[in-house]
Each structure stands twice: as structure tokens, then as C-alpha cells.
ZAMARGU-4260 file (C-alpha; in steps of 0.2 Angstrom, whole numbers, plus 5000, padded with zeros to 4 digits):
<rodrens>
0) 4540/4767/4697 | 4536/4763/4716 | 4527/4778/4725 | 4524/4780/4743 | 4512/4793/4750
5) 4515/4799/4767 | 4498/4805/4775 | 4481/4798/4771 | 4472/4814/4773 | 4461/4822/4760
10) 4476/4826/4748 | 4487/4811/4751 | 4473/4798/4750 | 4465/4805/4734 | 4483/4808/4726
15) 4488/4791/4730 | 4473/4783/4724 | 4473/4792/4708 | 4492/4789/4705 | 4487/4770/4707
20) 4473/4772/4694 | 4487/4777/4682 | 4495/4759/4685 | 4509/4764/4697 | 4511/4754/4712
25) 4507/4765/4727 | 4509/4763/4746 | 4499/4775/4757 | 4506/4777/4774 | 4497/4784/4790
30) 4501/4782/4809 | 4483/4780/4813 | 4480/4762/4815 | 4461/4763/4813 | 4461/4773/4798
35) 4473/4761/4789 | 4462/4746/4795 | 4447/4755/4787 | 4456/4758/4770 | 4463/4740/4770
40) 4445/4735/4771 | 4442/4746/4756 | 4432/4759/4765 | 4437/4777/4764 | 4438/4788/4780
45) 4432/4803/4770 | 4416/4807/4760 | 4422/4810/4742 | 4411/4805/4726 | 4419/4790/4718
50) 4433/4787/4729 | 4427/4771/4737 | 4426/4763/4720 | 4443/4768/4715 | 4451/4762/4731
55) 4442/4745/4729 | 4447/4742/4711 | 4465/4747/4714 | 4467/4738/4730 | 4460/4722/4722
60) 4472/4724/4707 | 4486/4725/4719 | 4492/4743/4713 | 4487/4751/4730 | 4491/4746/4748
65) 4490/4754/4764 | 4501/4753/4780 | 4508/4760/4796 | 4525/4754/4792 | 4533/4770/4787
70) 4551/4764/4786 | 4547/4749/4775 | 4536/4760/4763 | 4550/4774/4761 | 4564/4762/4759
75) 4556/4753/4744 | 4550/4769/4736 | 4557/4778/4720 | 4546/4794/4724 | 4540/4798/4742
80) 4527/4811/4742 | 4523/4821/4758 | 4506/4825/4760 | 4504/4829/4779 | 4494/4843/4787
85) 4499/4860/4788 | 4486/4868/4800 | 4486/4886/4805 | 4496/4889/4820 | 4487/4896/4835
90) 4490/4914/4838 | 4499/4921/4822 | 4490/4911/4809 | 4506/4904/4801 | 4507/4887/4794
95) 4512/4874/4807 | 4526/4864/4797 | 4532/4853/4811 | 4523/4837/4803 | 4532/4841/4787
100) 4549/4842/4795 | 4546/4827/4805 | 4541/4817/4790 | 4557/4823/4781 | 4568/4818/4794
105) 4561/4801/4795 | 4562/4799/4776 | 4580/4804/4776 | 4584/4790/4789 | 4578/4776/4778
110) 4578/4781/4759 | 4588/4774/4746 | 4601/4785/4737 | 4593/4795/4723 | 4576/4794/4730
115) 4564/4809/4724 | 4555/4817/4738 | 4540/4828/4734 | 4531/4840/4745 | 4512/4839/4741
120) 4507/4847/4757 | 4503/4866/4756 | 4519/4874/4763 | 4524/4893/4763 | 4539/4899/4752
125) 4556/4892/4757 | 4549/4876/4765 | 4556/4865/4752 | 4573/4871/4754 | 4572/4869/4773
130) 4566/4851/4770 | 4582/4848/4759 | 4593/4856/4772 | 4585/4844/4785 | 4587/4829/4776
135) 4605/4832/4770 | 4610/4835/4788 | 4600/4819/4793 | 4610/4808/4779 | 4626/4817/4773
140) 4631/4812/4757 | 4616/4803/4750 | 4610/4810/4735 | 4592/4814/4733 | 4581/4826/4724
145) 4568/4838/4732 | 4552/4844/4723 | 4537/4854/4725 | 4520/4848/4718 | 4506/4857/4726
150) 4488/4851/4724 | 4473/4860/4717 | 4459/4848/4722 | 4442/4854/4726 | 4432/4843/4739
155) 4417/4836/4730 | 4426/4835/4713 | 4443/4830/4719 | 4445/4814/4707 | 4440/4824/4692
160) 4452/4838/4697 | 4466/4825/4698 | 4463/4817/4682 | 4457/4832/4672 | 4468/4847/4680
165) 4469/4864/4673 | 4488/4863/4675 | 4500/4853/4685 | 4514/4864/4695 | 4530/4856/4697
170) 4545/4865/4707 | 4562/4856/4704 | 4580/4858/4707 | 4587/4844/4696 | 4584/4834/4680
175) 4580/4818/4691 | 4566/4826/4700 | 4559/4834/4684 | 4560/4817/4675 | 4552/4807/4689
180) 4537/4819/4690 | 4535/4820/4671 | 4534/4801/4671 | 4521/4800/4685 | 4509/4814/4676
185) 4512/4806/4658 | 4495/4800/4657 | 4489/4818/4658 | 4499/4822/4642 | 4486/4813/4631
190) 4474/4826/4637 | 4486/4840/4634 | 4487/4845/4651 | 4499/4860/4654 | 4515/4855/4665
195) 4522/4870/4673 | 4540/4867/4678 | 4547/4880/4688 | 4557/4884/4704 | 4554/4878/4721
200) 4549/4895/4727 | 4538/4898/4712 | 4528/4883/4714 | 4526/4887/4733 | 4520/4904/4730
205) 4509/4898/4715 | 4499/4887/4728 | 4495/4901/4740 | 4492/4914/4726 | 4479/4903/4718
210) 4469/4900/4734 | 4471/4919/4740 | 4465/4925/4723 | 4449/4913/4724 | 4445/4918/4742
215) 4445/4936/4737 | 4434/4933/4722 | 4421/4924/4733 | 4423/4939/4745 | 4421/4952/4731
220) 4405/4945/4725 | 4398/4945/4744 | 4402/4963/4745 | 4393/4966/4729 | 4379/4957/4735
225) 4378/4969/4750 | 4377/4984/4737 | 4364/4975/4727 | 4352/4973/4742 | 4354/4991/4746
230) 4350/4997/4729 | 4338/4985/4722 | 4350/4975/4713 | 4351/4956/4709 | 4369/4948/4712
235) 4366/4933/4702 | 4362/4943/4687 | 4377/4956/4691 | 4388/4940/4693 | 4382/4933/4676
240) 4386/4949/4667 | 4404/4951/4674 | 4407/4932/4673 | 4405/4932/4654 | 4421/4943/4654
245) 4434/4931/4650 | 4447/4941/4660 | 4435/4937/4675 | 4426/4921/4672 | 4410/4915/4681
250) 4418/4903/4694 | 4418/4907/4712 | 4406/4922/4709 | 4392/4914/4719 | 4387/4926/4734
255) 4384/4916/4750 | 4389/4916/4769 | 4407/4916/4767 | 4421/4903/4762 | 4426/4890/4773
260) 4434/4872/4772 | 4450/4865/4774 | 4461/4877/4762 | 4455/4894/4761 | 4454/4900/4780
265) 4472/4892/4783 | 4480/4897/4767 | 4475/4915/4767 | 4481/4917/4784 | 4497/4908/4781
270) 4499/4918/4766 | 4495/4935/4775 | 4507/4930/4788 | 4521/4926/4775 | 4519/4944/4767
275) 4521/4952/4784 | 4536/4942/4788 | 4545/4946/4773 | 4541/4965/4772 | 4528/4963/4759
280) 4511/4965/4767 | 4497/4956/4758 | 4484/4969/4761 | 4470/4962/4750 | 4471/4945/4758
285) 4472/4953/4775 | 4455/4962/4770 | 4448/4947/4764 | 4450/4937/4779 | 4442/4951/4789
290) 4427/4952/4778 | 4425/4935/4777 | 4424/4932/4796 | 4412/4947/4798 | 4402/4939/4783
295) 4398/4923/4794 | 4393/4934/4809 | 4382/4944/4798 | 4373/4930/4790 | 4368/4923/4807
300) 4361/4940/4812 | 4351/4940/4795 | 4343/4924/4801 | 4340/4931/4819 | 4332/4947/4811
305) 4320/4935/4801 | 4313/4929/4818 | 4309/4946/4824 | 4313/4957/4838 | 4312/4942/4851
310) 4320/4927/4843 | 4323/4918/4860 | 4312/4902/4861 | 4309/4902/4841 | 4314/4888/4831
315) 4326/4888/4815 | 4328/4874/4803 | 4345/4872/4795 | 4348/4863/4779 | 4366/4860/4776
320) 4381/4860/4788 | 4396/4855/4778 | 4405/4870/4771 | 4400/4865/4753 | 4390/4851/4745
325) 4398/4834/4741 | 4409/4833/4756 | 4408/4829/4775 | 4420/4842/4778 | 4415/4855/4791
330) 4432/4863/4794 | 4429/4882/4796 | 4411/4880/4789 | 4400/4896/4790 | 4389/4884/4800
335) 4401/4884/4814 | 4399/4902/4817 | 4381/4903/4813 | 4373/4890/4823 | 4381/4894/4840
340) 4377/4912/4837 | 4358/4907/4835 | 4359/4894/4850 | 4368/4909/4860 | 4352/4919/4856
345) 4341/4906/4863 | 4335/4899/4847 | 4330/4881/4845 | 4340/4875/4830 | 4336/4859/4821
350) 4348/4853/4807 | 4350/4841/4792 | 4365/4837/4782 | 4366/4822/4769 | 4384/4818/4776
355) 4391/4830/4788 | 4383/4824/4804 | 4397/4813/4811 | 4410/4827/4810 | 4400/4840/4815
360) 4390/4833/4828 | 4404/4836/4842 | 4407/4853/4837 | 4390/4859/4838 | 4382/4856/4855
365) 4364/4862/4859 | 4358/4858/4841 | 4346/4845/4836 | 4349/4833/4821 | 4335/4828/4809
370) 4336/4812/4799 | 4327/4819/4784 | 4327/4837/4776 | 4309/4839/4777 | 4310/4836/4797
375) 4319/4852/4800 | 4303/4861/4794 | 4292/4854/4808 | 4286/4869/4819 | 4300/4881/4812
380) 4298/4899/4812 | 4311/4900/4799 | 4322/4889/4788 | 4339/4893/4782 | 4350/4886/4768
385) 4367/4886/4773 | 4374/4872/4760 | 4367/4870/4743 | 4366/4851/4743 | 4356/4846/4726
390) 4344/4836/4738 | 4337/4853/4744 | 4334/4860/4727 | 4319/4850/4724 | 4311/4851/4740
395) 4292/4853/4740 | 4291/4872/4746 | 4272/4870/4748 | 4275/4854/4760 | 4288/4864/4769
400) 4276/4879/4771 | 4262/4867/4778 | 4274/4861/4791 | 4282/4877/4797 | 4275/4888/4811
405) 4282/4903/4802 | 4284/4909/4785 | 4302/4914/4782 | 4314/4906/4771 | 4333/4913/4772
410) 4342/4906/4757 | 4360/4909/4760 | 4365/4901/4744 | 4351/4907/4731 | 4345/4890/4726
415) 4327/4894/4725 | 4318/4905/4713 | 4309/4920/4722 | 4292/4916/4713 | 4293/4898/4718
420) 4295/4902/4736 | 4281/4916/4737 | 4269/4905/4727 | 4270/4892/4741 | 4265/4906/4753
425) 4282/4909/4761 | 4292/4925/4763 | 4309/4924/4753 | 4325/4932/4761 | 4340/4927/4750
430) 4358/4935/4747 | 4360/4950/4736 | 4342/4953/4730 | 4327/4961/4737 | 4317/4952/4750
435) 4301/4944/4742 | 4284/4941/4751 | 4268/4950/4755 | 4275/4959/4769 | 4292/4963/4761
</rodrens>
């Protein structure tokens, strides 16, 4: 079975490479000449642990190719996946589906009869049927199948998520489409991965509902953290207590500066817009979006408060800019709200991130970059942890204290033990806990 993946963004590249690892012949297509040249040199344009090795191995084995020749790649394929971007539309937050529809038209013009077309992009309910209508109008009388196969990949652990998923959602209209997708995911049957076969609409809704629920879960524990701070609680212990309930689970119960990244912000906005447009407002999702945006601003204010009544002219060292560890992605990261708010208050900001500098530097003018984590502490009045990279967990707190001009650690990810910070002579401000330190 020959597979073509349209789009070599995060989802398309990881999915295409993983299908090639299963032994299928995969061609990944993109309009970006520079990106395709990089991939043909066996270099990934994104940071994802393990991805470079898979690209090199399968490219050398002949299972994986990269091209800008859209028409040839589609014409030779049995299954064509659409994995192009669906960014938020300015003004109303709805998903911009223009790239999906453009791809559909181009696929229809050159596809062979009985091609299976699979929408892997995150799309609002009803999109797959619109794609079908567009393609049928473009090539009347040519039989093809349309399917929905949403992705559930976490940045930083995407390969593991693809190879060992909790489930695979398959929305189909006919036996040909179902048979093709069952064949592609057959290697997962050995691990007893549940394959959920359903309708196009159910598959589309499932993707958005899953992301919205996880975003609400993050926002919920952040609200609990606020309460803990007021009444003397500890959000980590509360999260542990409720997470042991199997109906709730422990994942996504980590208080912090709010969610970000390429999925949750745009998907919650699109899901909320879908609810409004269909007369079924998603009020919990609407509230989640508002609370999350306020959360980022509040965390910036927490850092400013740590600097005292006159923050202008003081220095803050930032540890972590990416929205989460093990990725270079800064899309909608809390840092993109927090850092400008600090700079706008006249604060000197010095930052380090193991992977995100190239992506973030154009977006954060007025901020200084440091090559090493310890460099951000030099002369800092406060140090703030924005991303829980493992490299930060083992930093020598006493060394940090000696380098700092002040004594405040603002740990927005709760990666340190309060007693370790105070033993180093520092004042510890975290999330969802009391303030620790001699002058607390």
C-alpha cells in the first residue's frame, strides 16, 4: 500500500515517518522547498525526540521519500492523508479550513479511481462531508473514499503516542475506506490497541471534545491552585488525592501558568465557535478559554510582585520559553504573554531554553538570550521557571543563590522542593502552595 502525506508539519511529518516505520512506502509532500531539502538531507525541521533517527533509517531503507511534486505523489498513492494546518481565523476564532479545501481540489484533479482520502488535520464537524462534495464536483463520476482519522499526538512524546496509542479513531463512510485504515494500523493490533470505527461526524467531534476536556482539566487544577494559596493548601497533594480516583486520573492535573501550544488554544476556540454556530454554546469551553488567558497575565503579575513595588530596572532570569519540555514549539506559550508584560514594566529579562531560541527569538524582542541555564541567574533579582525541562530540575540552587542579586525563585511549574530552595537561602514562590522563606 502506497501512502502519501500532504503536509510535513508536526502531525504530517510524525505520522508519515511512523507509517514508514511500519514498513509502508510513504511519500511526504510539502510546498516548502527548503523544508523538503532539509528532510532529504535526513534532518528534521522540528525538534521531536527520536524523529531524526526514524527519518534517517526509513529514508535509507527506501520506505520514506520527500518531495514538492504534489501531483505525482498523489497520482501514485493508494491512500492520501491530508495533514495541513487549520489555524485559528482572526476575529472569530473559527478554524481556517482553506488549506484543507485547497488540498482536496488538488487531490481530486490527479487521484486514481478508488483512492482513499483521509483527513488527519484537526477539522470542525461537517468538514469531511464538505471535502467529499468539493472532490466529487472536481472529478464527477470518479469513485473515491473519504475518511476522518484525527491525531492525538503530544509534542515531546509523539512517536510513542503514535506507536502505542490509547486508541485510534476512524471515521468512515464505506468498506473500502475502513479496510484501508485497518490495514495501515494493523501493526498496532499486536498491542491490542482499540480501533474505534465510527461516522465522520463522530470522529471530528471526538478530536475536539478530547482536547477541550484536557484543556478544562488543566484550567480546573489552576483554579484549585488559586484556592490552595488563599487557604493554606498544597495543590500537588490535592491533585494527587483526586487523581487516584480512576474516574478522574492523574494526568493533566499539574498546576502552572496556563496551557499553550499548537493544539489546545486553537482547538478550544474552534470548538467554542462551532457550538455557537450550531445553537449549542459550549459554556465550559468558553470559560476555560477566558480563565486560561487571564492565568498567563496573572503569572506575569506574580513575577512582578516578587520584584517589589518598583520593578522597573530590575532583572528577571527566565528558565524555559517553549510551551512544554521536549519541544521547540512556542505557539501560544505562556512565555509569549509573560515576557512582554515584564519587558513592558521596564524589567530586564534574560532567558534560556534548550531548544526554543530559534523559534522564539523573533517573537520576543527586548529579551536577552543566555547560552547556559546558570547564566540567567547572574545579577538576577528573581528567577522564574516557565518550562519544566529536566535540565532545570537538578540545578545547584546554592550556586544560583550566590549568582543572584536578589533572593526570589518564582517556580511556575513546581519543579523544586520548597525546603531545598529555602536551604539555599532563597525565597520560594510557587503555584498552589504557601510562600516559603524567612520573610514569607
